[in-house]
PDB file of N, CA, C and O in Angstrom:
ATOM      1  N   MET A   1     -65.605  35.826 -72.851  1.00  0.00           N
ATOM      2  CA  MET A   1     -64.720  35.819 -73.991  1.00  0.00           C
ATOM      3  C   MET A   1     -64.250  37.224 -74.337  1.00  0.00           C
ATOM      4  O   MET A   1     -63.088  37.422 -74.691  1.00  0.00           O
ATOM      5  N   THR A   2     -65.148  38.199 -74.238  1.00  0.00           N
ATOM      6  CA  THR A   2     -64.744  39.567 -74.565  1.00  0.00           C
ATOM      7  C   THR A   2     -63.774  40.120 -73.530  1.00  0.00           C
ATOM      8  O   THR A   2     -62.907  40.928 -73.863  1.00  0.00           O
ATOM      9  N   ALA A   3     -63.910  39.694 -72.288  1.00  0.00           N
ATOM     10  CA  ALA A   3     -62.981  40.167 -71.259  1.00  0.00           C
ATOM     11  C   ALA A   3     -61.567  39.664 -71.530  1.00  0.00           C
ATOM     12  O   ALA A   3     -60.591  40.388 -71.333  1.00  0.00           O
ATOM     13  N   ILE A   4     -61.471  38.427 -71.979  1.00  0.00           N
ATOM     14  CA  ILE A   4     -60.151  37.867 -72.296  1.00  0.00           C
ATOM     15  C   ILE A   4     -59.555  38.590 -73.494  1.00  0.00           C
ATOM     16  O   ILE A   4     -58.366  38.910 -73.506  1.00  0.00           O
ATOM     17  N   PHE A   5     -60.387  38.849 -74.509  1.00  0.00           N
ATOM     18  CA  PHE A   5     -59.910  39.563 -75.692  1.00  0.00           C
ATOM     19  C   PHE A   5     -59.430  40.960 -75.324  1.00  0.00           C
ATOM     20  O   PHE A   5     -58.364  41.383 -75.769  1.00  0.00           O
ATOM     21  N   LYS A   6     -60.205  41.680 -74.518  1.00  0.00           N
ATOM     22  CA  LYS A   6     -59.806  43.030 -74.117  1.00  0.00           C
ATOM     23  C   LYS A   6     -58.499  43.027 -73.344  1.00  0.00           C
ATOM     24  O   LYS A   6     -57.644  43.886 -73.561  1.00  0.00           O
ATOM     25  N   ARG A   7     -58.339  42.064 -72.439  1.00  0.00           N
ATOM     26  CA  ARG A   7     -57.111  41.984 -71.658  1.00  0.00           C
ATOM     27  C   ARG A   7     -55.902  41.692 -72.550  1.00  0.00           C
ATOM     28  O   ARG A   7     -54.852  42.317 -72.403  1.00  0.00           O
ATOM     29  N   GLU A   8     -56.053  40.750 -73.465  1.00  0.00           N
ATOM     30  CA  GLU A   8     -54.955  40.403 -74.356  1.00  0.00           C
ATOM     31  C   GLU A   8     -54.632  41.541 -75.314  1.00  0.00           C
ATOM     32  O   GLU A   8     -53.465  41.802 -75.606  1.00  0.00           O
ATOM     33  N   PHE A   9     -55.662  42.215 -75.800  1.00  0.00           N
ATOM     34  CA  PHE A   9     -55.446  43.324 -76.723  1.00  0.00           C
ATOM     35  C   PHE A   9     -54.741  44.485 -76.039  1.00  0.00           C
ATOM     36  O   PHE A   9     -53.850  45.103 -76.621  1.00  0.00           O
ATOM     37  N   LYS A  10     -55.138  44.784 -74.806  1.00  0.00           N
ATOM     38  CA  LYS A  10     -54.473  45.845 -74.050  1.00  0.00           C
ATOM     39  C   LYS A  10     -53.027  45.483 -73.736  1.00  0.00           C
ATOM     40  O   LYS A  10     -52.154  46.350 -73.735  1.00  0.00           O
ATOM     41  N   SER A  11     -52.773  44.208 -73.470  1.00  0.00           N
ATOM     42  CA  SER A  11     -51.409  43.807 -73.141  1.00  0.00           C
ATOM     43  C   SER A  11     -50.477  43.925 -74.337  1.00  0.00           C
ATOM     44  O   SER A  11     -49.270  44.099 -74.169  1.00  0.00           O
ATOM     45  N   CYS A  12     -51.030  43.832 -75.546  1.00  0.00           N
ATOM     46  CA  CYS A  12     -50.190  43.993 -76.735  1.00  0.00           C
ATOM     47  C   CYS A  12     -49.672  45.418 -76.863  1.00  0.00           C
ATOM     48  O   CYS A  12     -48.542  45.630 -77.303  1.00  0.00           O
ATOM     49  N   PHE A  13     -50.485  46.391 -76.484  1.00  0.00           N
ATOM     50  CA  PHE A  13     -50.124  47.782 -76.696  1.00  0.00           C
ATOM     51  C   PHE A  13     -49.624  48.490 -75.443  1.00  0.00           C
ATOM     52  O   PHE A  13     -49.474  49.711 -75.459  1.00  0.00           O
ATOM     53  N   THR A  14     -49.363  47.773 -74.370  1.00  0.00           N
ATOM     54  CA  THR A  14     -48.730  48.408 -73.220  1.00  0.00           C
ATOM     55  C   THR A  14     -47.229  48.507 -73.422  1.00  0.00           C
ATOM     56  O   THR A  14     -46.588  49.393 -72.857  1.00  0.00           O
ATOM     57  N   GLY A  15     -46.667  47.629 -74.206  1.00  0.00           N
ATOM     58  CA  GLY A  15     -45.241  47.672 -74.518  1.00  0.00           C
ATOM     59  C   GLY A  15     -45.012  48.260 -75.896  1.00  0.00           C
ATOM     60  O   GLY A  15     -45.931  48.777 -76.531  1.00  0.00           O
ATOM     61  N   MET A  16     -43.779  48.172 -76.343  1.00  0.00           N
ATOM     62  CA  MET A  16     -43.398  48.780 -77.609  1.00  0.00           C
ATOM     63  C   MET A  16     -43.685  47.869 -78.804  1.00  0.00           C
ATOM     64  O   MET A  16     -43.881  48.364 -79.914  1.00  0.00           O
ATOM     65  N   ILE A  17     -43.715  46.557 -78.603  1.00  0.00           N
ATOM     66  CA  ILE A  17     -43.783  45.632 -79.732  1.00  0.00           C
ATOM     67  C   ILE A  17     -45.108  45.733 -80.480  1.00  0.00           C
ATOM     68  O   ILE A  17     -45.118  45.592 -81.703  1.00  0.00           O
ATOM     69  N   GLY A  18     -46.206  45.967 -79.805  1.00  0.00           N
ATOM     70  CA  GLY A  18     -47.496  46.106 -80.471  1.00  0.00           C
ATOM     71  C   GLY A  18     -47.544  47.308 -81.392  1.00  0.00           C
ATOM     72  O   GLY A  18     -48.075  47.229 -82.500  1.00  0.00           O
ATOM     73  N   TRP A  19     -46.988  48.424 -80.933  1.00  0.00           N
ATOM     74  CA  TRP A  19     -46.966  49.637 -81.745  1.00  0.00           C
ATOM     75  C   TRP A  19     -46.033  49.483 -82.936  1.00  0.00           C
ATOM     76  O   TRP A  19     -46.322  49.999 -84.016  1.00  0.00           O
ATOM     77  N   VAL A  20     -44.937  48.795 -82.761  1.00  0.00           N
ATOM     78  CA  VAL A  20     -44.005  48.578 -83.869  1.00  0.00           C
ATOM     79  C   VAL A  20     -44.640  47.694 -84.940  1.00  0.00           C
ATOM     80  O   VAL A  20     -44.527  47.982 -86.131  1.00  0.00           O
ATOM     81  N   ILE A  21     -45.303  46.627 -84.522  1.00  0.00           N
ATOM     82  CA  ILE A  21     -45.964  45.742 -85.480  1.00  0.00           C
ATOM     83  C   ILE A  21     -47.078  46.486 -86.218  1.00  0.00           C
ATOM     84  O   ILE A  21     -47.245  46.313 -87.425  1.00  0.00           O
ATOM     85  N   ALA A  22     -47.833  47.305 -85.505  1.00  0.00           N
ATOM     86  CA  ALA A  22     -48.899  48.080 -86.146  1.00  0.00           C
ATOM     87  C   ALA A  22     -48.319  49.070 -87.157  1.00  0.00           C
ATOM     88  O   ALA A  22     -48.868  49.225 -88.248  1.00  0.00           O
ATOM     89  N   ALA A  23     -47.224  49.737 -86.813  1.00  0.00           N
ATOM     90  CA  ALA A  23     -46.611  50.711 -87.722  1.00  0.00           C
ATOM     91  C   ALA A  23     -46.045  50.031 -88.962  1.00  0.00           C
ATOM     92  O   ALA A  23     -46.217  50.529 -90.074  1.00  0.00           O
ATOM     93  N   VAL A  24     -45.377  48.909 -88.785  1.00  0.00           N
ATOM     94  CA  VAL A  24     -44.815  48.195 -89.926  1.00  0.00           C
ATOM     95  C   VAL A  24     -45.925  47.669 -90.827  1.00  0.00           C
ATOM     96  O   VAL A  24     -45.813  47.727 -92.052  1.00  0.00           O
ATOM     97  N   SER A  25     -46.987  47.161 -90.233  1.00  0.00           N
ATOM     98  CA  SER A  25     -48.122  46.660 -91.019  1.00  0.00           C
ATOM     99  C   SER A  25     -48.762  47.774 -91.829  1.00  0.00           C
ATOM    100  O   SER A  25     -49.063  47.587 -93.008  1.00  0.00           O
ATOM    101  N   LEU A  26     -48.975  48.935 -91.211  1.00  0.00           N
ATOM    102  CA  LEU A  26     -49.567  50.056 -91.935  1.00  0.00           C
ATOM    103  C   LEU A  26     -48.651  50.576 -93.029  1.00  0.00           C
ATOM    104  O   LEU A  26     -49.122  50.998 -94.085  1.00  0.00           O
ATOM    105  N   PHE A  27     -47.351  50.551 -92.786  1.00  0.00           N
ATOM    106  CA  PHE A  27     -46.402  50.982 -93.808  1.00  0.00           C
ATOM    107  C   PHE A  27     -46.484  50.088 -95.038  1.00  0.00           C
ATOM    108  O   PHE A  27     -46.563  50.584 -96.162  1.00  0.00           O
ATOM    109  N   PHE A  28     -46.466  48.770 -94.832  1.00  0.00           N
ATOM    110  CA  PHE A  28     -46.523  47.858 -95.968  1.00  0.00           C
ATOM    111  C   PHE A  28     -47.891  47.879 -96.649  1.00  0.00           C
ATOM    112  O   PHE A  28     -47.980  47.689 -97.861  1.00  0.00           O
ATOM    113  N   LEU A  29     -48.950  48.107 -95.886  1.00  0.00           N
ATOM    114  CA  LEU A  29     -50.272  48.240 -96.474  1.00  0.00           C
ATOM    115  C   LEU A  29     -50.322  49.457 -97.397  1.00  0.00           C
ATOM    116  O   LEU A  29     -50.836  49.367 -98.512  1.00  0.00           O
ATOM    117  N   GLY A  30     -49.804  50.566 -96.949  1.00  0.00           N
ATOM    118  CA  GLY A  30     -49.778  51.771 -97.777  1.00  0.00           C
ATOM    119  C   GLY A  30     -48.888  51.617 -98.994  1.00  0.00           C
ATOM    120  O   GLY A  30     -49.229  52.089-100.079  1.00  0.00           O
ATOM    121  N   LEU A  31     -47.755  50.965 -98.825  1.00  0.00           N
ATOM    122  CA  LEU A  31     -46.842  50.732 -99.941  1.00  0.00           C
ATOM    123  C   LEU A  31     -47.488  49.831-100.993  1.00  0.00           C
ATOM    124  O   LEU A  31     -47.399  50.106-102.190  1.00  0.00           O
ATOM    125  N   TYR A  32     -48.132  48.765-100.550  1.00  0.00           N
ATOM    126  CA  TYR A  32     -48.786  47.845-101.475  1.00  0.00           C
ATOM    127  C   TYR A  32     -49.962  48.520-102.182  1.00  0.00           C
ATOM    128  O   TYR A  32     -50.157  48.324-103.382  1.00  0.00           O
ATOM    129  N   PHE A  33     -50.735  49.303-101.456  1.00  0.00           N
ATOM    130  CA  PHE A  33     -51.873  50.006-102.056  1.00  0.00           C
ATOM    131  C   PHE A  33     -51.398  51.005-103.105  1.00  0.00           C
ATOM    132  O   PHE A  33     -52.005  51.125-104.170  1.00  0.00           O
ATOM    133  N   THR A  34     -50.322  51.717-102.810  1.00  0.00           N
ATOM    134  CA  THR A  34     -49.782  52.676-103.769  1.00  0.00           C
ATOM    135  C   THR A  34     -49.284  51.977-105.019  1.00  0.00           C
ATOM    136  O   THR A  34     -49.570  52.417-106.133  1.00  0.00           O
ATOM    137  N   ASN A  35     -48.542  50.892-104.850  1.00  0.00           N
ATOM    138  CA  ASN A  35     -48.034  50.169-106.012  1.00  0.00           C
ATOM    139  C   ASN A  35     -49.161  49.571-106.838  1.00  0.00           C
ATOM    140  O   ASN A  35     -49.103  49.576-108.068  1.00  0.00           O
ATOM    141  N   ARG A  36     -50.179  49.058-106.173  1.00  0.00           N
ATOM    142  CA  ARG A  36     -51.317  48.491-106.911  1.00  0.00           C
ATOM    143  C   ARG A  36     -52.058  49.582-107.677  1.00  0.00           C
ATOM    144  O   ARG A  36     -52.508  49.351-108.800  1.00  0.00           O
ATOM    145  N   ASN A  37     -52.188  50.753-107.089  1.00  0.00           N
ATOM    146  CA  ASN A  37     -52.820  51.862-107.798  1.00  0.00           C
ATOM    147  C   ASN A  37     -52.019  52.262-109.022  1.00  0.00           C
ATOM    148  O   ASN A  37     -52.595  52.499-110.084  1.00  0.00           O
ATOM    149  N   LEU A  38     -50.715  52.340-108.896  1.00  0.00           N
ATOM    150  CA  LEU A  38     -49.900  52.774-110.014  1.00  0.00           C
ATOM    151  C   LEU A  38     -49.817  51.725-111.114  1.00  0.00           C
ATOM    152  O   LEU A  38     -49.822  52.073-112.295  1.00  0.00           O
ATOM    153  N   LEU A  39     -49.742  50.460-110.752  1.00  0.00           N
ATOM    154  CA  LEU A  39     -49.589  49.412-111.765  1.00  0.00           C
ATOM    155  C   LEU A  39     -50.900  49.078-112.473  1.00  0.00           C
ATOM    156  O   LEU A  39     -50.928  48.977-113.699  1.00  0.00           O
ATOM    157  N   TYR A  40     -51.981  48.907-111.720  1.00  0.00           N
ATOM    158  CA  TYR A  40     -53.235  48.439-112.302  1.00  0.00           C
ATOM    159  C   TYR A  40     -54.275  49.535-112.476  1.00  0.00           C
ATOM    160  O   TYR A  40     -55.360  49.280-112.997  1.00  0.00           O
ATOM    161  N   ALA A  41     -53.964  50.728-112.055  1.00  0.00           N
ATOM    162  CA  ALA A  41     -54.897  51.857-112.145  1.00  0.00           C
ATOM    163  C   ALA A  41     -56.236  51.500-111.509  1.00  0.00           C
ATOM    164  O   ALA A  41     -57.297  51.783-112.066  1.00  0.00           O
ATOM    165  N   SER A  42     -56.172  50.884-110.352  1.00  0.00           N
ATOM    166  CA  SER A  42     -57.376  50.474-109.643  1.00  0.00           C
ATOM    167  C   SER A  42     -57.327  51.026-108.225  1.00  0.00           C
ATOM    168  O   SER A  42     -56.286  50.988-107.570  1.00  0.00           O
ATOM    169  N   SER A  43     -58.444  51.532-107.765  1.00  0.00           N
ATOM    170  CA  SER A  43     -58.488  52.045-106.394  1.00  0.00           C
ATOM    171  C   SER A  43     -59.296  51.114-105.494  1.00  0.00           C
ATOM    172  O   SER A  43     -59.832  51.546-104.474  1.00  0.00           O
ATOM    173  N   ASP A  44     -59.384  49.858-105.863  1.00  0.00           N
ATOM    174  CA  ASP A  44     -60.132  48.870-105.090  1.00  0.00           C
ATOM    175  C   ASP A  44     -59.349  48.516-103.837  1.00  0.00           C
ATOM    176  O   ASP A  44     -58.322  47.841-103.914  1.00  0.00           O
ATOM    177  N   PHE A  45     -59.830  48.968-102.682  1.00  0.00           N
ATOM    178  CA  PHE A  45     -59.116  48.751-101.429  1.00  0.00           C
ATOM    179  C   PHE A  45     -59.426  47.389-100.821  1.00  0.00           C
ATOM    180  O   PHE A  45     -58.645  46.882-100.015  1.00  0.00           O
ATOM    181  N   ALA A  46     -60.553  46.790-101.194  1.00  0.00           N
ATOM    182  CA  ALA A  46     -60.938  45.490-100.640  1.00  0.00           C
ATOM    183  C   ALA A  46     -59.945  44.405-101.050  1.00  0.00           C
ATOM    184  O   ALA A  46     -59.590  43.555-100.234  1.00  0.00           O
ATOM    185  N   SER A  47     -59.497  44.424-102.290  1.00  0.00           N
ATOM    186  CA  SER A  47     -58.529  43.417-102.729  1.00  0.00           C
ATOM    187  C   SER A  47     -57.186  43.609-102.036  1.00  0.00           C
ATOM    188  O   SER A  47     -56.479  42.637-101.771  1.00  0.00           O
ATOM    189  N   VAL A  48     -56.832  44.850-101.744  1.00  0.00           N
ATOM    190  CA  VAL A  48     -55.588  45.118-101.019  1.00  0.00           C
ATOM    191  C   VAL A  48     -55.683  44.573 -99.604  1.00  0.00           C
ATOM    192  O   VAL A  48     -54.740  43.949 -99.119  1.00  0.00           O
ATOM    193  N   LEU A  49     -56.807  44.799 -98.936  1.00  0.00           N
ATOM    194  CA  LEU A  49     -56.976  44.280 -97.581  1.00  0.00           C
ATOM    195  C   LEU A  49     -56.973  42.759 -97.548  1.00  0.00           C
ATOM    196  O   LEU A  49     -56.411  42.157 -96.634  1.00  0.00           O
ATOM    197  N   TYR A  50     -57.602  42.132 -98.550  1.00  0.00           N
ATOM    198  CA  TYR A  50     -57.608  40.676 -98.619  1.00  0.00           C
ATOM    199  C   TYR A  50     -56.190  40.133 -98.797  1.00  0.00           C
ATOM    200  O   TYR A  50     -55.792  39.191 -98.112  1.00  0.00           O
ATOM    201  N   THR A  51     -55.442  40.721 -99.707  1.00  0.00           N
ATOM    202  CA  THR A  51     -54.076  40.262 -99.961  1.00  0.00           C
ATOM    203  C   THR A  51     -53.191  40.480 -98.750  1.00  0.00           C
ATOM    204  O   THR A  51     -52.410  39.600 -98.388  1.00  0.00           O
ATOM    205  N   MET A  52     -53.302  41.645 -98.115  1.00  0.00           N
ATOM    206  CA  MET A  52     -52.470  41.919 -96.940  1.00  0.00           C
ATOM    207  C   MET A  52     -52.855  41.016 -95.772  1.00  0.00           C
ATOM    208  O   MET A  52     -51.993  40.635 -94.980  1.00  0.00           O
ATOM    209  N   THR A  53     -54.125  40.670 -95.655  1.00  0.00           N
ATOM    210  CA  THR A  53     -54.544  39.749 -94.599  1.00  0.00           C
ATOM    211  C   THR A  53     -53.907  38.385 -94.803  1.00  0.00           C
ATOM    212  O   THR A  53     -53.425  37.769 -93.852  1.00  0.00           O
ATOM    213  N   MET A  54     -53.905  37.917 -96.032  1.00  0.00           N
ATOM    214  CA  MET A  54     -53.284  36.619 -96.319  1.00  0.00           C
ATOM    215  C   MET A  54     -51.777  36.661 -96.063  1.00  0.00           C
ATOM    216  O   MET A  54     -51.211  35.715 -95.515  1.00  0.00           O
ATOM    217  N   ILE A  55     -51.139  37.740 -96.454  1.00  0.00           N
ATOM    218  CA  ILE A  55     -49.694  37.870 -96.238  1.00  0.00           C
ATOM    219  C   ILE A  55     -49.380  37.895 -94.751  1.00  0.00           C
ATOM    220  O   ILE A  55     -48.448  37.226 -94.304  1.00  0.00           O
ATOM    221  N   MET A  56     -50.149  38.663 -93.976  1.00  0.00           N
ATOM    222  CA  MET A  56     -49.903  38.757 -92.540  1.00  0.00           C
ATOM    223  C   MET A  56     -50.160  37.423 -91.848  1.00  0.00           C
ATOM    224  O   MET A  56     -49.395  37.024 -90.970  1.00  0.00           O
ATOM    225  N   LEU A  57     -51.232  36.730 -92.235  1.00  0.00           N
ATOM    226  CA  LEU A  57     -51.529  35.437 -91.618  1.00  0.00           C
ATOM    227  C   LEU A  57     -50.428  34.429 -91.901  1.00  0.00           C
ATOM    228  O   LEU A  57     -50.010  33.694 -91.007  1.00  0.00           O
ATOM    229  N   LEU A  58     -49.962  34.391 -93.132  1.00  0.00           N
ATOM    230  CA  LEU A  58     -48.895  33.454 -93.481  1.00  0.00           C
ATOM    231  C   LEU A  58     -47.576  33.813 -92.805  1.00  0.00           C
ATOM    232  O   LEU A  58     -46.834  32.927 -92.381  1.00  0.00           O
ATOM    233  N   SER A  59     -47.282  35.110 -92.703  1.00  0.00           N
ATOM    234  CA  SER A  59     -46.028  35.493 -92.060  1.00  0.00           C
ATOM    235  C   SER A  59     -46.074  35.235 -90.552  1.00  0.00           C
ATOM    236  O   SER A  59     -45.072  34.817 -89.971  1.00  0.00           O
ATOM    237  N   PHE A  60     -47.226  35.477 -89.908  1.00  0.00           N
ATOM    238  CA  PHE A  60     -47.333  35.180 -88.483  1.00  0.00           C
ATOM    239  C   PHE A  60     -47.231  33.686 -88.228  1.00  0.00           C
ATOM    240  O   PHE A  60     -46.609  33.254 -87.258  1.00  0.00           O
ATOM    241  N   TRP A  61     -47.850  32.893 -89.112  1.00  0.00           N
ATOM    242  CA  TRP A  61     -47.782  31.446 -88.990  1.00  0.00           C
ATOM    243  C   TRP A  61     -46.347  30.959 -89.158  1.00  0.00           C
ATOM    244  O   TRP A  61     -45.882  30.102 -88.406  1.00  0.00           O
ATOM    245  N   GLN A  62     -45.649  31.509 -90.150  1.00  0.00           N
ATOM    246  CA  GLN A  62     -44.262  31.123 -90.390  1.00  0.00           C
ATOM    247  C   GLN A  62     -43.377  31.524 -89.210  1.00  0.00           C
ATOM    248  O   GLN A  62     -42.525  30.744 -88.784  1.00  0.00           O
ATOM    249  N   ASN A  63     -43.568  32.716 -88.686  1.00  0.00           N
ATOM    250  CA  ASN A  63     -42.758  33.169 -87.556  1.00  0.00           C
ATOM    251  C   ASN A  63     -43.036  32.356 -86.306  1.00  0.00           C
ATOM    252  O   ASN A  63     -42.114  32.071 -85.542  1.00  0.00           O
ATOM    253  N   SER A  64     -44.284  31.978 -86.080  1.00  0.00           N
ATOM    254  CA  SER A  64     -44.586  31.180 -84.900  1.00  0.00           C
ATOM    255  C   SER A  64     -43.985  29.786 -85.009  1.00  0.00           C
ATOM    256  O   SER A  64     -43.525  29.229 -84.012  1.00  0.00           O
ATOM    257  N   LEU A  65     -43.984  29.212 -86.223  1.00  0.00           N
ATOM    258  CA  LEU A  65     -43.344  27.913 -86.407  1.00  0.00           C
ATOM    259  C   LEU A  65     -41.841  28.012 -86.178  1.00  0.00           C
ATOM    260  O   LEU A  65     -41.240  27.133 -85.560  1.00  0.00           O
ATOM    261  N   PHE A  66     -41.241  29.081 -86.675  1.00  0.00           N
ATOM    262  CA  PHE A  66     -39.806  29.276 -86.483  1.00  0.00           C
ATOM    263  C   PHE A  66     -39.468  29.401 -85.003  1.00  0.00           C
ATOM    264  O   PHE A  66     -38.520  28.780 -84.523  1.00  0.00           O
ATOM    265  N   LEU A  67     -40.245  30.205 -84.282  1.00  0.00           N
ATOM    266  CA  LEU A  67     -39.969  30.388 -82.864  1.00  0.00           C
ATOM    267  C   LEU A  67     -40.197  29.116 -82.069  1.00  0.00           C
ATOM    268  O   LEU A  67     -39.464  28.821 -81.125  1.00  0.00           O
ATOM    269  N   ARG A  68     -41.213  28.367 -82.457  1.00  0.00           N
ATOM    270  CA  ARG A  68     -41.489  27.120 -81.739  1.00  0.00           C
ATOM    271  C   ARG A  68     -40.366  26.101 -81.954  1.00  0.00           C
ATOM    272  O   ARG A  68     -39.984  25.390 -81.024  1.00  0.00           O
ATOM    273  N   CYS A  69     -39.845  26.034 -83.170  1.00  0.00           N
ATOM    274  CA  CYS A  69     -38.737  25.106 -83.441  1.00  0.00           C
ATOM    275  C   CYS A  69     -37.440  25.606 -82.813  1.00  0.00           C
ATOM    276  O   CYS A  69     -36.623  24.818 -82.337  1.00  0.00           O
ATOM    277  N   ARG A  70     -37.265  26.908 -82.818  1.00  0.00           N
ATOM    278  CA  ARG A  70     -36.022  27.484 -82.294  1.00  0.00           C
ATOM    279  C   ARG A  70     -35.932  27.338 -80.775  1.00  0.00           C
ATOM    280  O   ARG A  70     -34.880  26.998 -80.232  1.00  0.00           O
ATOM    281  N   TRP A  71     -37.051  27.601 -80.101  1.00  0.00           N
ATOM    282  CA  TRP A  71     -37.054  27.561 -78.642  1.00  0.00           C
ATOM    283  C   TRP A  71     -37.956  26.445 -78.134  1.00  0.00           C
ATOM    284  O   TRP A  71     -38.845  26.678 -77.315  1.00  0.00           O
ATOM    285  N   ARG A  72     -37.727  25.254 -78.617  1.00  0.00           N
ATOM    286  CA  ARG A  72     -38.531  24.098 -78.231  1.00  0.00           C
ATOM    287  C   ARG A  72     -38.374  23.775 -76.736  1.00  0.00           C
ATOM    288  O   ARG A  72     -39.291  23.247 -76.108  1.00  0.00           O
ATOM    289  N   TRP A  73     -37.222  24.093 -76.190  1.00  0.00           N
ATOM    290  CA  TRP A  73     -36.970  23.758 -74.779  1.00  0.00           C
ATOM    291  C   TRP A  73     -37.844  24.578 -73.837  1.00  0.00           C
ATOM    292  O   TRP A  73     -37.967  24.223 -72.665  1.00  0.00           O
ATOM    293  N   LEU A  74     -38.451  25.654 -74.306  1.00  0.00           N
ATOM    294  CA  LEU A  74     -39.335  26.444 -73.449  1.00  0.00           C
ATOM    295  C   LEU A  74     -40.687  25.787 -73.267  1.00  0.00           C
ATOM    296  O   LEU A  74     -41.374  26.089 -72.292  1.00  0.00           O
ATOM    297  N   TRP A  75     -41.108  24.890 -74.171  1.00  0.00           N
ATOM    298  CA  TRP A  75     -42.462  24.359 -74.154  1.00  0.00           C
ATOM    299  C   TRP A  75     -42.487  23.048 -73.549  1.00  0.00           C
ATOM    300  O   TRP A  75     -43.550  22.436 -73.445  1.00  0.00           O
TER     301      TRP A  75
END
């Protein structure tokens, strides 16, 4: 199982798309953390990570559904 994970993880970052997704994710994480600090005066990073995890999971799920419906003829 770890060999499959390592192979898939390496394949994500051999091209440009993995680095772009990582950069965009870190940008929005930093933006959300900054806004949460300014609005609520809280430096709790755990709640930021939890919220960003939920946002990323929902957005990946939504994008995969869109792609599956859009390119149904590929499957």
